[in-house]
N, CA, C and O atoms as a Tripos MOL2 file, in Angstrom:
@<TRIPOS>MOLECULE
protein
  308   307    77     0     0
PROTEIN
NO_CHARGES

@<TRIPOS>ATOM
      1 N          38.8900   80.7640   45.1050 N.3       1 MET1
      2 CA         39.7220   80.7440   43.8950 C.3       1 MET1
      3 C          39.9000   81.5010   42.7070 C.2       1 MET1
      4 O          39.1260   81.1560   41.8140 O.2       1 MET1
      5 N          40.6260   82.3630   42.4340 N.am      2 ALA2
      6 CA         40.5600   83.2300   41.1440 C.3       2 ALA2
      7 C          40.3660   82.3120   39.4860 C.2       2 ALA2
      8 O          40.3120   81.0950   39.3120 O.2       2 ALA2
      9 N          40.3030   83.3230   38.5550 N.am      3 LYS3
     10 CA         39.9240   82.6750   37.0680 C.3       3 LYS3
     11 C          40.8930   83.5650   36.3410 C.2       3 LYS3
     12 O          40.9450   84.7940   36.2940 O.2       3 LYS3
     13 N          41.6820   82.6020   35.7590 N.am      4 CYS4
     14 CA         42.6520   83.7410   34.4120 C.3       4 CYS4
     15 C          41.6640   84.2580   33.3250 C.2       4 CYS4
     16 O          40.6200   83.9330   32.7600 O.2       4 CYS4
     17 N          42.2230   84.8550   33.3450 N.am      5 GLU5
     18 CA         41.5120   85.7340   32.0140 C.3       5 GLU5
     19 C          41.8090   85.8520   30.9450 C.2       5 GLU5
     20 O          41.2700   86.7000   30.2350 O.2       5 GLU5
     21 N          43.2280   84.6360   30.2840 N.am      6 ILE6
     22 CA         43.4100   84.4290   29.4330 C.3       6 ILE6
     23 C          42.7540   82.8000   29.2660 C.2       6 ILE6
     24 O          41.8040   82.6320   28.5010 O.2       6 ILE6
     25 N          43.2700   81.7740   29.9490 N.am      7 CYS7
     26 CA         42.8450   80.7870   30.0730 C.3       7 CYS7
     27 C          41.2130   79.9900   30.6610 C.2       7 CYS7
     28 O          40.5380   79.0380   30.2710 O.2       7 CYS7
     29 N          41.1420   80.6690   31.4130 N.am      8 GLU8
     30 CA         40.0490   80.7100   32.3740 C.3       8 GLU8
     31 C          39.7560   79.3600   33.4730 C.2       8 GLU8
     32 O          38.7910   78.7400   33.9200 O.2       8 GLU8
     33 N          40.9270   79.3590   33.5540 N.am      9 ASN9
     34 CA         41.2910   78.1030   34.7670 C.3       9 ASN9
     35 C          41.2190   78.7950   36.5080 C.2       9 ASN9
     36 O          41.7570   79.8540   36.8310 O.2       9 ASN9
     37 N          40.4330   77.9000   37.4350 N.am     10 GLU10
     38 CA         40.0600   78.6920   38.2460 C.3      10 GLU10
     39 C          41.3290   78.0690   39.2700 C.2      10 GLU10
     40 O          41.1520   76.8750   39.5100 O.2      10 GLU10
     41 N          42.0800   78.4270   39.6590 N.am     11 TYR11
     42 CA         43.4400   78.3770   40.1750 C.3      11 TYR11
     43 C          43.4160   78.9630   41.6030 C.2      11 TYR11
     44 O          42.7670   79.9910   41.7960 O.2      11 TYR11
     45 N          44.2690   78.2110   42.8940 N.am     12 ASP12
     46 CA         44.1060   78.7410   43.9780 C.3      12 ASP12
     47 C          45.0300   79.5650   43.8880 C.2      12 ASP12
     48 O          44.7560   80.6820   44.3270 O.2      12 ASP12
     49 N          46.5270   79.3510   43.2720 N.am     13 LYS13
     50 CA         47.7850   80.1230   43.2990 C.3      13 LYS13
     51 C          47.7400   81.4970   42.3880 C.2      13 LYS13
     52 O          48.6810   82.2830   42.4980 O.2      13 LYS13
     53 N          46.6210   81.7990   41.4640 N.am     14 ALA14
     54 CA         46.5100   82.9450   40.8880 C.3      14 ALA14
     55 C          47.1970   84.2010   41.1490 C.2      14 ALA14
     56 O          47.5760   84.4020   42.3030 O.2      14 ALA14
     57 N          47.3840   84.9500   40.3830 N.am     15 PHE15
     58 CA         48.4590   86.2230   40.8670 C.3      15 PHE15
     59 C          47.5630   87.5320   39.9920 C.2      15 PHE15
     60 O          46.9000   87.4370   38.9600 O.2      15 PHE15
     61 N          47.8480   88.7680   40.8720 N.am     16 GLU16
     62 CA         47.3010   89.9030   40.0620 C.3      16 GLU16
     63 C          48.3100   90.5420   39.5120 C.2      16 GLU16
     64 O          49.4270   90.4140   40.0150 O.2      16 GLU16
     65 N          48.1170   91.3530   38.3740 N.am     17 ILE17
     66 CA         48.9280   92.0460   37.7300 C.3      17 ILE17
     67 C          48.3940   93.4130   37.3860 C.2      17 ILE17
     68 O          47.5770   93.5210   36.4720 O.2      17 ILE17
     69 N          48.8190   94.4910   38.0830 N.am     18 ILE18
     70 CA         48.2550   95.9430   37.9490 C.3      18 ILE18
     71 C          48.7430   96.7650   36.6810 C.2      18 ILE18
     72 O          49.6240   97.6070   36.8480 O.2      18 ILE18
     73 N          48.3040   96.5920   35.6550 N.am     19 ALA19
     74 CA         49.2460   97.1330   34.4090 C.3      19 ALA19
     75 C          47.8460   98.6380   33.5910 C.2      19 ALA19
     76 O          46.7200   98.5560   33.1000 O.2      19 ALA19
     77 N          48.7970   99.7780   33.8670 N.am     20 GLY20
     78 CA         47.9760  100.7200   33.0900 C.3      20 GLY20
     79 C          46.7750  101.1600   34.2070 C.2      20 GLY20
     80 O          45.8340  101.8110   33.7530 O.2      20 GLY20
     81 N          46.7740  100.8750   35.4390 N.am     21 GLY21
     82 CA         45.7470  101.4500   36.4750 C.3      21 GLY21
     83 C          44.2660  100.0180   35.8860 C.2      21 GLY21
     84 O          43.0970  100.0590   36.2700 O.2      21 GLY21
     85 N          44.6850   99.2680   35.2160 N.am     22 LYS22
     86 CA         44.1350   97.9490   34.9070 C.3      22 LYS22
     87 C          44.1170   96.5260   35.8520 C.2      22 LYS22
     88 O          45.2140   96.0270   35.6030 O.2      22 LYS22
     89 N          43.5960   95.8620   36.5640 N.am     23 SER23
     90 CA         43.8320   94.8710   37.2140 C.3      23 SER23
     91 C          43.5570   93.5140   36.3090 C.2      23 SER23
     92 O          42.5910   93.4740   35.5470 O.2      23 SER23
     93 N          44.3540   92.5510   36.4280 N.am     24 HIS24
     94 CA         44.6320   91.3000   35.3290 C.3      24 HIS24
     95 C          44.9240   90.5000   36.4830 C.2      24 HIS24
     96 O          45.7050   90.8290   37.3760 O.2      24 HIS24
     97 N          44.0510   89.0910   36.4120 N.am     25 ILE25
     98 CA         44.3240   87.8490   37.1410 C.3      25 ILE25
     99 C          44.7150   86.8090   36.1850 C.2      25 ILE25
    100 O          44.0730   86.6530   35.1470 O.2      25 ILE25
    101 N          45.9450   85.9400   36.5390 N.am     26 PHE26
    102 CA         46.6570   85.0480   35.8560 C.3      26 PHE26
    103 C          46.4380   83.7360   36.5270 C.2      26 PHE26
    104 O          45.7560   83.4360   37.5070 O.2      26 PHE26
    105 N          47.1560   83.0760   35.7820 N.am     27 ASP27
    106 CA         47.5950   81.2440   36.6110 C.3      27 ASP27
    107 C          48.6190   80.9120   36.3250 C.2      27 ASP27
    108 O          49.2060   79.9430   36.8070 O.2      27 ASP27
    109 N          49.0510   81.6940   35.4410 N.am     28 SER28
    110 CA         50.5840   81.3000   35.0120 C.3      28 SER28
    111 C          51.1870   82.4530   34.5080 C.2      28 SER28
    112 O          50.3850   83.3290   34.1830 O.2      28 SER28
    113 N          53.1110   82.8620   34.2490 N.am     29 PHE29
    114 CA         53.6670   83.8500   33.9460 C.3      29 PHE29
    115 C          53.1760   84.0550   32.3080 C.2      29 PHE29
    116 O          53.0360   85.0870   31.6520 O.2      29 PHE29
    117 N          52.9250   82.2250   31.8450 N.am     30 GLU30
    118 CA         52.8410   82.2660   30.2850 C.3      30 GLU30
    119 C          51.3240   82.6870   29.4520 C.2      30 GLU30
    120 O          51.0750   82.5050   28.2600 O.2      30 GLU30
    121 N          50.3990   83.3250   30.5490 N.am     31 CYS31
    122 CA         49.7690   83.7410   30.4220 C.3      31 CYS31
    123 C          49.4090   84.8480   30.4630 C.2      31 CYS31
    124 O          48.4880   85.3890   29.8500 O.2      31 CYS31
    125 N          50.4410   85.4350   31.5260 N.am     32 ALA32
    126 CA         50.1260   87.2330   31.7350 C.3      32 ALA32
    127 C          50.9100   87.6500   30.2490 C.2      32 ALA32
    128 O          50.3600   88.5560   29.6220 O.2      32 ALA32
    129 N          52.3780   86.9400   29.5390 N.am     33 ILE33
    130 CA         52.9900   86.9490   28.7520 C.3      33 ILE33
    131 C          51.8750   87.5550   27.5200 C.2      33 ILE33
    132 O          51.6690   88.6040   26.9090 O.2      33 ILE33
    133 N          51.3290   86.1690   27.6050 N.am     34 HIS34
    134 CA         50.4960   86.4450   25.8010 C.3      34 HIS34
    135 C          49.5290   87.5230   26.3370 C.2      34 HIS34
    136 O          48.9060   87.8960   25.3430 O.2      34 HIS34
    137 N          49.1340   88.1480   27.3200 N.am     35 ALA35
    138 CA         48.1530   89.1260   27.3240 C.3      35 ALA35
    139 C          48.8440   90.6210   27.6780 C.2      35 ALA35
    140 O          48.3490   91.7480   27.6640 O.2      35 ALA35
    141 N          49.7240   90.3140   27.8870 N.am     36 LEU36
    142 CA         50.2490   91.9230   28.3860 C.3      36 LEU36
    143 C          51.9120   92.3480   28.0220 C.2      36 LEU36
    144 O          52.3830   93.4110   28.4240 O.2      36 LEU36
    145 N          52.8040   91.2420   27.1120 N.am     37 ALA37
    146 CA         53.6900   91.2080   26.8910 C.3      37 ALA37
    147 C          54.0190   92.2180   25.1660 C.2      37 ALA37
    148 O          53.4720   91.7950   24.1480 O.2      37 ALA37
    149 N          54.6090   93.0460   25.1230 N.am     38 PRO38
    150 CA         54.7600   94.0540   23.7890 C.3      38 PRO38
    151 C          54.5750   92.7250   23.0230 C.2      38 PRO38
    152 O          54.5300   91.5650   23.4320 O.2      38 PRO38
    153 N          54.4670   93.3350   21.5910 N.am     39 THR39
    154 CA         54.9520   91.9970   20.4170 C.3      39 THR39
    155 C          55.6360   93.0400   19.0610 C.2      39 THR39
    156 O          55.2320   93.9940   18.3960 O.2      39 THR39
    157 N          56.6180   92.3830   19.1240 N.am     40 CYS40
    158 CA         57.7510   92.7360   18.2230 C.3      40 CYS40
    159 C          57.4270   93.0800   16.6820 C.2      40 CYS40
    160 O          56.7170   92.2680   16.0890 O.2      40 CYS40
    161 N          57.8250   94.0640   16.0770 N.am     41 PRO41
    162 CA         56.6660   94.8840   14.9280 C.3      41 PRO41
    163 C          57.0710   93.8450   13.8500 C.2      41 PRO41
    164 O          56.2540   93.2990   13.1090 O.2      41 PRO41
    165 N          58.3850   93.6240   13.8310 N.am     42 HIS42
    166 CA         59.1330   92.5870   12.7450 C.3      42 HIS42
    167 C          58.4220   91.4410   12.7760 C.2      42 HIS42
    168 O          57.5060   91.2380   11.9790 O.2      42 HIS42
    169 N          58.8580   90.3870   13.9110 N.am     43 CYS43
    170 CA         58.7040   88.8720   13.7530 C.3      43 CYS43
    171 C          57.3300   88.4330   14.1710 C.2      43 CYS43
    172 O          56.7100   87.5260   13.6150 O.2      43 CYS43
    173 N          56.8200   89.2680   15.3740 N.am     44 GLN44
    174 CA         55.6140   89.2560   16.1450 C.3      44 GLN44
    175 C          55.5930   88.1410   16.9980 C.2      44 GLN44
    176 O          54.6750   87.3620   17.2510 O.2      44 GLN44
    177 N          57.1940   88.2070   17.5540 N.am     45 CYS45
    178 CA         57.5830   87.1360   18.8990 C.3      45 CYS45
    179 C          57.0310   87.8600   20.2240 C.2      45 CYS45
    180 O          57.5790   88.9610   20.2590 O.2      45 CYS45
    181 N          56.4130   87.7470   21.0220 N.am     46 ARG46
    182 CA         56.0660   88.4040   22.6420 C.3      46 ARG46
    183 C          57.7020   88.6170   22.9510 C.2      46 ARG46
    184 O          58.6220   87.8480   22.6680 O.2      46 ARG46
    185 N          57.7660   90.1490   23.7450 N.am     47 ILE47
    186 CA         59.1270   90.8600   23.9800 C.3      47 ILE47
    187 C          58.8960   90.6530   25.8770 C.2      47 ILE47
    188 O          58.2980   91.3390   26.7060 O.2      47 ILE47
    189 N          59.8800   89.0840   26.0000 N.am     48 VAL48
    190 CA         60.0880   88.9430   27.3410 C.3      48 VAL48
    191 C          61.4870   89.6600   27.6950 C.2      48 VAL48
    192 O          62.4340   89.1460   27.1000 O.2      48 VAL48
    193 N          61.8340   90.7950   28.5820 N.am     49 GLY49
    194 CA         62.6620   91.1860   28.5120 C.3      49 GLY49
    195 C          62.9590   92.6060   27.8320 C.2      49 GLY49
    196 O          61.9470   93.1220   27.3580 O.2      49 GLY49
    197 N          63.8490   93.1610   27.7220 N.am     50 HIS50
    198 CA         64.1800   94.8060   28.2860 C.3      50 HIS50
    199 C          63.7920   95.2620   26.4400 C.2      50 HIS50
    200 O          63.5970   96.4460   26.1660 O.2      50 HIS50
    201 N          63.7510   94.5730   25.7410 N.am     51 GLY51
    202 CA         64.1010   94.6420   24.1630 C.3      51 GLY51
    203 C          64.9080   96.0200   23.9130 C.2      51 GLY51
    204 O          65.2400   96.8460   24.7630 O.2      51 GLY51
    205 N          65.1550   96.0490   22.3970 N.am     52 VAL52
    206 CA         65.6310   96.8610   21.9250 C.3      52 VAL52
    207 C          64.4520   98.4740   21.0970 C.2      52 VAL52
    208 O          63.7480   98.3190   20.0990 O.2      52 VAL52
    209 N          64.5830   99.8250   21.8780 N.am     53 GLU53
    210 CA         63.9390  100.4700   21.1160 C.3      53 GLU53
    211 C          64.6130  101.5460   19.6290 C.2      53 GLU53
    212 O          65.7100  102.0510   19.3890 O.2      53 GLU53
    213 N          63.0870  101.5060   18.8040 N.am     54 GLN54
    214 CA         63.6560  102.4980   17.9760 C.3      54 GLN54
    215 C          62.6350  103.4840   17.6580 C.2      54 GLN54
    216 O          61.9110  102.9220   16.8360 O.2      54 GLN54
    217 N          62.1130  104.8660   17.9120 N.am     55 GLY55
    218 CA         61.3400  105.8560   18.1060 C.3      55 GLY55
    219 C          60.5940  105.1500   19.1190 C.2      55 GLY55
    220 O          61.0940  104.6690   20.1360 O.2      55 GLY55
    221 N          59.4480  105.1120   18.8160 N.am     56 ASP56
    222 CA         58.1150  104.5220   19.4960 C.3      56 ASP56
    223 C          58.1450  103.2380   19.2160 C.2      56 ASP56
    224 O          56.9900  102.8320   19.0900 O.2      56 ASP56
    225 N          58.8720  102.4660   19.0720 N.am     57 GLN57
    226 CA         58.5900  100.9220   18.5830 C.3      57 GLN57
    227 C          59.4510  100.5340   19.8510 C.2      57 GLN57
    228 O          60.0380  101.1900   20.7110 O.2      57 GLN57
    229 N          59.2650   99.1070   19.5830 N.am     58 ILE58
    230 CA         59.8770   97.9290   20.8860 C.3      58 ILE58
    231 C          60.0930   96.6470   19.7530 C.2      58 ILE58
    232 O          59.2330   96.1150   19.0510 O.2      58 ILE58
    233 N          61.3720   96.3930   19.8300 N.am     59 PHE59
    234 CA         61.7020   95.2340   19.2710 C.3      59 PHE59
    235 C          62.1640   93.7410   19.9810 C.2      59 PHE59
    236 O          62.7790   93.8660   21.0400 O.2      59 PHE59
    237 N          62.0290   92.9510   19.7090 N.am     60 CYS60
    238 CA         62.6710   91.9860   20.6460 C.3      60 CYS60
    239 C          64.3810   91.4460   20.6310 C.2      60 CYS60
    240 O          65.0290   90.5790   21.2170 O.2      60 CYS60
    241 N          64.6730   92.5760   19.5370 N.am     61 CYS61
    242 CA         66.2450   92.5470   19.2830 C.3      61 CYS61
    243 C          66.8330   92.9200   18.6720 C.2      61 CYS61
    244 O          66.0590   93.2210   17.7630 O.2      61 CYS61
    245 N          68.3510   93.3840   18.1790 N.am     62 VAL62
    246 CA         69.0450   94.2560   17.4010 C.3      62 VAL62
    247 C          68.5490   93.7680   16.2130 C.2      62 VAL62
    248 O          67.9280   94.5540   15.4970 O.2      62 VAL62
    249 N          68.6720   92.8380   15.9250 N.am     63 HIS63
    250 CA         68.4380   92.3610   14.5410 C.3      63 HIS63
    251 C          67.4570   92.1480   13.9850 C.2      63 HIS63
    252 O          67.6570   91.7290   12.8450 O.2      63 HIS63
    253 N          65.7490   92.3030   14.4450 N.am     64 CYS64
    254 CA         64.8210   92.4800   14.1360 C.3      64 CYS64
    255 C          64.4940   94.0340   14.0750 C.2      64 CYS64
    256 O          63.5280   94.4370   13.4260 O.2      64 CYS64
    257 N          65.4910   95.0520   14.9060 N.am     65 ALA65
    258 CA         65.1590   96.4020   14.7500 C.3      65 ALA65
    259 C          65.6800   97.1170   13.5980 C.2      65 ALA65
    260 O          65.3510   98.1850   13.0800 O.2      65 ALA65
    261 N          66.6950   96.1450   13.2930 N.am     66 ARG66
    262 CA         67.9280   96.7980   11.7500 C.3      66 ARG66
    263 C          66.8950   96.4330   10.9150 C.2      66 ARG66
    264 O          66.3000   97.2620   10.2270 O.2      66 ARG66
    265 N          66.5530   94.8870   10.9210 N.am     67 ALA67
    266 CA         65.6510   94.5940    9.9980 C.3      67 ALA67
    267 C          64.2200   95.4040    9.6420 C.2      67 ALA67
    268 O          63.4660   94.9680    8.7730 O.2      67 ALA67
    269 N          63.9640   96.4480   10.2900 N.am     68 ASP68
    270 CA         62.8910   97.1100   10.2650 C.3      68 ASP68
    271 C          63.4760   98.5850    9.9860 C.2      68 ASP68
    272 O          62.8420   99.6210   10.1830 O.2      68 ASP68
    273 N          64.3780   98.5310    9.6490 N.am     69 GLY69
    274 CA         65.0060   99.8850    9.4020 C.3      69 GLY69
    275 C          65.6130  101.0330   10.5730 C.2      69 GLY69
    276 O          65.8060  102.2400   10.4240 O.2      69 GLY69
    277 N          65.8010  100.2710   11.6330 N.am     70 GLY70
    278 CA         66.4530  100.9800   13.0560 C.3      70 GLY70
    279 C          67.9570  101.2900   12.6070 C.2      70 GLY70
    280 O          68.6330  100.5100   11.9360 O.2      70 GLY70
    281 N          68.3450  102.4200   13.0280 N.am     71 THR71
    282 CA         69.5550  102.9130   13.1390 C.3      71 THR71
    283 C          69.7750  103.7050   14.3160 C.2      71 THR71
    284 O          70.9300  103.7620   14.7380 O.2      71 THR71
    285 N          68.9240  104.2860   14.8800 N.am     72 GLU72
    286 CA         68.8270  105.0670   16.2530 C.3      72 GLU72
    287 C          68.4870  104.1940   17.4320 C.2      72 GLU72
    288 O          67.5610  104.5920   18.1380 O.2      72 GLU72
    289 N          69.1770  102.8930   17.8100 N.am     73 LEU73
    290 CA         68.8830  102.1020   18.9190 C.3      73 LEU73
    291 C          68.7730  101.9570   20.2100 C.2      73 LEU73
    292 O          69.9170  101.9250   20.6660 O.2      73 LEU73
    293 N          67.9370  101.8430   21.1030 N.am     74 LYS74
    294 CA         68.1910  102.1890   22.3660 C.3      74 LYS74
    295 C          68.1610  100.9920   22.6690 C.2      74 LYS74
    296 O          67.4810  100.1620   22.0660 O.2      74 LYS74
    297 N          68.9680  100.7240   23.7440 N.am     75 ASP75
    298 CA         68.4720   99.4480   24.5870 C.3      75 ASP75
    299 C          68.3750   99.6230   25.7700 C.2      75 ASP75
    300 O          69.2210  100.0870   26.5350 O.2      75 ASP75
    301 N          66.7970   99.0730   26.1010 N.am     76 ARG76
    302 CA         66.3630   99.2980   27.8010 C.3      76 ARG76
    303 C          66.9190   98.5190   29.1070 C.2      76 ARG76
    304 O          66.3500   98.4440   30.1960 O.2      76 ARG76
    305 N          68.1150   97.9820   28.7570 N.am     77 ALA77
    306 CA         68.2810   97.2840   30.0580 C.3      77 ALA77
    307 C          68.6990   98.2670   31.1750 C.2      77 ALA77
    308 O          68.8810   97.8570   32.3210 O.2      77 ALA77
@<TRIPOS>BOND
     1     1     2 1
     2     2     3 1
     3     3     4 2
     4     3     5 am
     5     5     6 1
     6     6     7 1
     7     7     8 2
     8     7     9 am
     9     9    10 1
    10    10    11 1
    11    11    12 2
    12    11    13 am
    13    13    14 1
    14    14    15 1
    15    15    16 2
    16    15    17 am
    17    17    18 1
    18    18    19 1
    19    19    20 2
    20    19    21 am
    21    21    22 1
    22    22    23 1
    23    23    24 2
    24    23    25 am
    25    25    26 1
    26    26    27 1
    27    27    28 2
    28    27    29 am
    29    29    30 1
    30    30    31 1
    31    31    32 2
    32    31    33 am
    33    33    34 1
    34    34    35 1
    35    35    36 2
    36    35    37 am
    37    37    38 1
    38    38    39 1
    39    39    40 2
    40    39    41 am
    41    41    42 1
    42    42    43 1
    43    43    44 2
    44    43    45 am
    45    45    46 1
    46    46    47 1
    47    47    48 2
    48    47    49 am
    49    49    50 1
    50    50    51 1
    51    51    52 2
    52    51    53 am
    53    53    54 1
    54    54    55 1
    55    55    56 2
    56    55    57 am
    57    57    58 1
    58    58    59 1
    59    59    60 2
    60    59    61 am
    61    61    62 1
    62    62    63 1
    63    63    64 2
    64    63    65 am
    65    65    66 1
    66    66    67 1
    67    67    68 2
    68    67    69 am
    69    69    70 1
    70    70    71 1
    71    71    72 2
    72    71    73 am
    73    73    74 1
    74    74    75 1
    75    75    76 2
    76    75    77 am
    77    77    78 1
    78    78    79 1
    79    79    80 2
    80    79    81 am
    81    81    82 1
    82    82    83 1
    83    83    84 2
    84    83    85 am
    85    85    86 1
    86    86    87 1
    87    87    88 2
    88    87    89 am
    89    89    90 1
    90    90    91 1
    91    91    92 2
    92    91    93 am
    93    93    94 1
    94    94    95 1
    95    95    96 2
    96    95    97 am
    97    97    98 1
    98    98    99 1
    99    99   100 2
   100    99   101 am
   101   101   102 1
   102   102   103 1
   103   103   104 2
   104   103   105 am
   105   105   106 1
   106   106   107 1
   107   107   108 2
   108   107   109 am
   109   109   110 1
   110   110   111 1
   111   111   112 2
   112   111   113 am
   113   113   114 1
   114   114   115 1
   115   115   116 2
   116   115   117 am
   117   117   118 1
   118   118   119 1
   119   119   120 2
   120   119   121 am
   121   121   122 1
   122   122   123 1
   123   123   124 2
   124   123   125 am
   125   125   126 1
   126   126   127 1
   127   127   128 2
   128   127   129 am
   129   129   130 1
   130   130   131 1
   131   131   132 2
   132   131   133 am
   133   133   134 1
   134   134   135 1
   135   135   136 2
   136   135   137 am
   137   137   138 1
   138   138   139 1
   139   139   140 2
   140   139   141 am
   141   141   142 1
   142   142   143 1
   143   143   144 2
   144   143   145 am
   145   145   146 1
   146   146   147 1
   147   147   148 2
   148   147   149 am
   149   149   150 1
   150   150   151 1
   151   151   152 2
   152   151   153 am
   153   153   154 1
   154   154   155 1
   155   155   156 2
   156   155   157 am
   157   157   158 1
   158   158   159 1
   159   159   160 2
   160   159   161 am
   161   161   162 1
   162   162   163 1
   163   163   164 2
   164   163   165 am
   165   165   166 1
   166   166   167 1
   167   167   168 2
   168   167   169 am
   169   169   170 1
   170   170   171 1
   171   171   172 2
   172   171   173 am
   173   173   174 1
   174   174   175 1
   175   175   176 2
   176   175   177 am
   177   177   178 1
   178   178   179 1
   179   179   180 2
   180   179   181 am
   181   181   182 1
   182   182   183 1
   183   183   184 2
   184   183   185 am
   185   185   186 1
   186   186   187 1
   187   187   188 2
   188   187   189 am
   189   189   190 1
   190   190   191 1
   191   191   192 2
   192   191   193 am
   193   193   194 1
   194   194   195 1
   195   195   196 2
   196   195   197 am
   197   197   198 1
   198   198   199 1
   199   199   200 2
   200   199   201 am
   201   201   202 1
   202   202   203 1
   203   203   204 2
   204   203   205 am
   205   205   206 1
   206   206   207 1
   207   207   208 2
   208   207   209 am
   209   209   210 1
   210   210   211 1
   211   211   212 2
   212   211   213 am
   213   213   214 1
   214   214   215 1
   215   215   216 2
   216   215   217 am
   217   217   218 1
   218   218   219 1
   219   219   220 2
   220   219   221 am
   221   221   222 1
   222   222   223 1
   223   223   224 2
   224   223   225 am
   225   225   226 1
   226   226   227 1
   227   227   228 2
   228   227   229 am
   229   229   230 1
   230   230   231 1
   231   231   232 2
   232   231   233 am
   233   233   234 1
   234   234   235 1
   235   235   236 2
   236   235   237 am
   237   237   238 1
   238   238   239 1
   239   239   240 2
   240   239   241 am
   241   241   242 1
   242   242   243 1
   243   243   244 2
   244   243   245 am
   245   245   246 1
   246   246   247 1
   247   247   248 2
   248   247   249 am
   249   249   250 1
   250   250   251 1
   251   251   252 2
   252   251   253 am
   253   253   254 1
   254   254   255 1
   255   255   256 2
   256   255   257 am
   257   257   258 1
   258   258   259 1
   259   259   260 2
   260   259   261 am
   261   261   262 1
   262   262   263 1
   263   263   264 2
   264   263   265 am
   265   265   266 1
   266   266   267 1
   267   267   268 2
   268   267   269 am
   269   269   270 1
   270   270   271 1
   271   271   272 2
   272   271   273 am
   273   273   274 1
   274   274   275 1
   275   275   276 2
   276   275   277 am
   277   277   278 1
   278   278   279 1
   279   279   280 2
   280   279   281 am
   281   281   282 1
   282   282   283 1
   283   283   284 2
   284   283   285 am
   285   285   286 1
   286   286   287 1
   287   287   288 2
   288   287   289 am
   289   289   290 1
   290   290   291 1
   291   291   292 2
   292   291   293 am
   293   293   294 1
   294   294   295 1
   295   295   296 2
   296   295   297 am
   297   297   298 1
   298   298   299 1
   299   299   300 2
   300   299   301 am
   301   301   302 1
   302   302   303 1
   303   303   304 2
   304   303   305 am
   305   305   306 1
   306   306   307 1
   307   307   308 2
@<TRIPOS>SUBSTRUCTURE
     1 MET1         2 RESIDUE 1 A MET
     2 ALA2         6 RESIDUE 1 A ALA
     3 LYS3        10 RESIDUE 1 A LYS
     4 CYS4        14 RESIDUE 1 A CYS
     5 GLU5        18 RESIDUE 1 A GLU
     6 ILE6        22 RESIDUE 1 A ILE
     7 CYS7        26 RESIDUE 1 A CYS
     8 GLU8        30 RESIDUE 1 A GLU
     9 ASN9        34 RESIDUE 1 A ASN
    10 GLU10       38 RESIDUE 1 A GLU
    11 TYR11       42 RESIDUE 1 A TYR
    12 ASP12       46 RESIDUE 1 A ASP
    13 LYS13       50 RESIDUE 1 A LYS
    14 ALA14       54 RESIDUE 1 A ALA
    15 PHE15       58 RESIDUE 1 A PHE
    16 GLU16       62 RESIDUE 1 A GLU
    17 ILE17       66 RESIDUE 1 A ILE
    18 ILE18       70 RESIDUE 1 A ILE
    19 ALA19       74 RESIDUE 1 A ALA
    20 GLY20       78 RESIDUE 1 A GLY
    21 GLY21       82 RESIDUE 1 A GLY
    22 LYS22       86 RESIDUE 1 A LYS
    23 SER23       90 RESIDUE 1 A SER
    24 HIS24       94 RESIDUE 1 A HIS
    25 ILE25       98 RESIDUE 1 A ILE
    26 PHE26      102 RESIDUE 1 A PHE
    27 ASP27      106 RESIDUE 1 A ASP
    28 SER28      110 RESIDUE 1 A SER
    29 PHE29      114 RESIDUE 1 A PHE
    30 GLU30      118 RESIDUE 1 A GLU
    31 CYS31      122 RESIDUE 1 A CYS
    32 ALA32      126 RESIDUE 1 A ALA
    33 ILE33      130 RESIDUE 1 A ILE
    34 HIS34      134 RESIDUE 1 A HIS
    35 ALA35      138 RESIDUE 1 A ALA
    36 LEU36      142 RESIDUE 1 A LEU
    37 ALA37      146 RESIDUE 1 A ALA
    38 PRO38      150 RESIDUE 1 A PRO
    39 THR39      154 RESIDUE 1 A THR
    40 CYS40      158 RESIDUE 1 A CYS
    41 PRO41      162 RESIDUE 1 A PRO
    42 HIS42      166 RESIDUE 1 A HIS
    43 CYS43      170 RESIDUE 1 A CYS
    44 GLN44      174 RESIDUE 1 A GLN
    45 CYS45      178 RESIDUE 1 A CYS
    46 ARG46      182 RESIDUE 1 A ARG
    47 ILE47      186 RESIDUE 1 A ILE
    48 VAL48      190 RESIDUE 1 A VAL
    49 GLY49      194 RESIDUE 1 A GLY
    50 HIS50      198 RESIDUE 1 A HIS
    51 GLY51      202 RESIDUE 1 A GLY
    52 VAL52      206 RESIDUE 1 A VAL
    53 GLU53      210 RESIDUE 1 A GLU
    54 GLN54      214 RESIDUE 1 A GLN
    55 GLY55      218 RESIDUE 1 A GLY
    56 ASP56      222 RESIDUE 1 A ASP
    57 GLN57      226 RESIDUE 1 A GLN
    58 ILE58      230 RESIDUE 1 A ILE
    59 PHE59      234 RESIDUE 1 A PHE
    60 CYS60      238 RESIDUE 1 A CYS
    61 CYS61      242 RESIDUE 1 A CYS
    62 VAL62      246 RESIDUE 1 A VAL
    63 HIS63      250 RESIDUE 1 A HIS
    64 CYS64      254 RESIDUE 1 A CYS
    65 ALA65      258 RESIDUE 1 A ALA
    66 ARG66      262 RESIDUE 1 A ARG
    67 ALA67      266 RESIDUE 1 A ALA
    68 ASP68      270 RESIDUE 1 A ASP
    69 GLY69      274 RESIDUE 1 A GLY
    70 GLY70      278 RESIDUE 1 A GLY
    71 THR71      282 RESIDUE 1 A THR
    72 GLU72      286 RESIDUE 1 A GLU
    73 LEU73      290 RESIDUE 1 A LEU
    74 LYS74      294 RESIDUE 1 A LYS
    75 ASP75      298 RESIDUE 1 A ASP
    76 ARG76      302 RESIDUE 1 A ARG
    77 ALA77      306 RESIDUE 1 A ALA
């Protein structure tokens, strides 16, 4: 059984995600999101989905991007 790198649960249905050339083992999407999803620089929530880009930053939504001064927004859908 593999061990989740976040909660250290040993689970027979753990899965691997390779990101940036590095292997990560998780027992749930919750742990994978906690470890790998970007964080909104305005509200600090984890971005699960396409997000909104302003320059080199990614925000969870248009509201947060605009609140942080964003005017040239790109939807990542």
